[in-house]
N, C-alpha and C positions, 0 to 999 in steps of 0.2 A: 930751603924755606921759602925761597922764591912761590916755588910748587905747592906750599900750605896756603899762601897768598895766594893765589892764581885761584887754590880750590874751592877756597874761603870766597872769594869774590866770584866766580861759575857759579857757585850753591847759593848763593843770598840774592846775587843780579838775577835767577832763574825765580825766585821763591816769589822775590818784587816785580818784575815783568810779570808772574801771573796773579799778584794782589793787583795792579794796578790795573791789569785784563777784567778780574772781576770785582773793582769796586769800578771800575767803568759801565761795564754790562748790567749790575745792579742801580746803579744810577738811571743809562739808556731804559730799564724797565720801568719806572716809578715815575721821570720827568723826563716827557719831549717838550726840548727846549733846543731852540735856535743856539745858544750857546753851550760852549763844550762845557756844559757841569763837572765830569765823571774827572776831564782833565784837569782839571782844577779842584774838587775833589781829594784827586790822586794826590797832586802833588804837594795839596793840604797839607795831607794827613803824612806824606813822607815828611816835608818840613817839623813834622810835631816828634817825628820816628827821631831825625837827624836830629834834635832841637835836644829833646833825652835825654841821648847819646852823647851827645858832649859837651850838656852841660850838666840835667841830673847826676849821671853814672860816669863822669867824666874820668875818674879813677881805672873804672875798668877797660873803660878809649885808650886813654891817655897815650898807653903804651902803643906800639904801630903791631900790635898779636891778628891771632887767627880773628877774636870775633870785633877787633878794627875795621879787618879788611870784609869779614861777615852782615856787618850790618851798615859801617860809616861810605863804606863804598860799593860794595855788591849789593844790596837791598836796596840800602835810597836811592843806589843810582837807579836799577832800576821799576822800580818804583815812582819815581818822579821823568818826566818827562820835558823838559824843553824845546824837541823837534816834533814833540806832536802839539805842545801847548803857539808855537810860531808856527805850526802848516794851520792848525784849528781858526786860526786870528787872519789870513792872507785871505781860504775863504768864506771867511766872513767879513774881510775888505772887497774879495771879487767878488760877492754874490751883493753887492750895495749896504752889506749891515756894518754899515761906519760906526757906529755906533756900540754894538755891542765887541764890533772888534777891540774899541778903544778902551772900552769897560773890561772885555777880559786885558786889556794889555796893564789898565792902572790895579786892575785885583788880586789880579796873579800877581804880577812883578810887588801891587806893595805889598797884602798882603803877608807875603810871602817869608822876604825878607825885614815886616818887621815880627812878625811870630819866630822865626831862629834868631834872630836878635835877644828877644824877648825869654826865651828860653834857654838860651848860651846864657846871655848874659847879666839879667834884669831880674830875673824867677827864683826867688826864696821863698815862695810857698810849695812848692813842690814836692 
């Protein structure tokens, strides 16, 4: 059983990491800005996937089966990135862009937590 879980996490995490890389590269292609918009968008999208998985499709993921480990642990874990968010925020502070750093924290943390809470607990429209 543990090998199936590890395989699901491995495959999901790899695909999530590749998706994050693609989103970040795509954003950088169209938006040249000091704010780390690629990481912000990847984290928002990862929260949407996680929220839908645990909210709208909860019966499918309520049991800790292959799909739970693939999507919830692997894919969204690889797609979102707290370490990159933290590093980019420190770089903003270090380069004297205090307000961008503060905005990055407020928007990233505030929006992702609010969005996840809404998708899991309050969204009846989906």
